[in-house]
N, C-alpha and C positions, 0 to 999 in steps of 0.2 A: 314895529316890534324889533327892538334891537337885542333883547334878551333871548338867548337860545332856547330857554325853557318855554317862553311864550310861543315861539315858533313851533316847538315840538308839541305843545298843548293843542294848538290848531291842527297839527298833523294828526294827533290822536283823535280829535273830533271828526276830522275828515275820514280817517281810517274806520272809525266805528260806523260812520255813514248813516243812511236812512233807516236801516233795520237793526233791531237789537242783536247783540252778540252775547255769547255766553261769557260769564265772568272768567272761566278758565281760559278761554281763547284770548280774551283781552289781557289778562295778567301774563299769559305765556308770551304774548307778543310785546308787551310794554313794560315788563318788570326790568328793573335795573338796580344794581347795587351802588351806583355812583351817586353820592350825596349831592353832587352838583346838578343832577338831572331828576328832580322830583316831579316828573311829568304827570304820572297817575295821581299823586298826592295833590298837586296844584290844581289839576282839572276837577278833582273832587272838592277841594277847599273853595274853589271859585263857584261851585254850584253848576258846573257844566255837564255833570254826569248824573244819570238816574240809575238807581239799582232797584230792580223789581224781581220778586220771587215768582216763578212760574211753576205751579204744581207739576211734579214729574220731570221737570227739566232742570230746575235750579235757578240760580241768580242770573238774570239777564241785565245787560248794560246797554244803555242808549244815551243819546245826546239830549240834554234837557232843553227847555225853551230858552233858557239863558245862554246855553252853549250855542244853540242855533242862531240866536241873536248876535253873539260874538262873531261867529263865522260870517254871517251876513254883513255885519259892520266892517269886518276886515276886507271882505270882497269889495264893498262899496268904496272903501278908502283907497282902492287900487292896489292893495297888498297882494303879493303872489299867493296863489292857492297852493297849499302844501302838496308836494308830489310823492309823498310816502317813501321818501328815501331816508327814513328814520335811522336805519342801521348805520349808514354812512355818517350821519350827523352825530350819532352817539359815539361811534368809534373815534371821531375827530376830537370830541370833547373829553373823552376818558383818557386820552393819551397824555 
């Protein structure tokens, strides 16, 4: 994965992790105004994210089967597991 957005998409999937997170939490952590970093949009477009409405809670976000498969494939290929240093990666690309 040479594209920085690809690496950040994997980072997003790792960050969401095994349990659903609220939409507000995900957007708060992953929103960016940089058009070169469409991480959230790419993850959705690739089918890596599931949106589910939970009564009384709101929208929950989780990693789809496709997203889990992508993470597993990346790990088996010997790729580095993202280490959630997203902020540093974003600040380097936005400069």
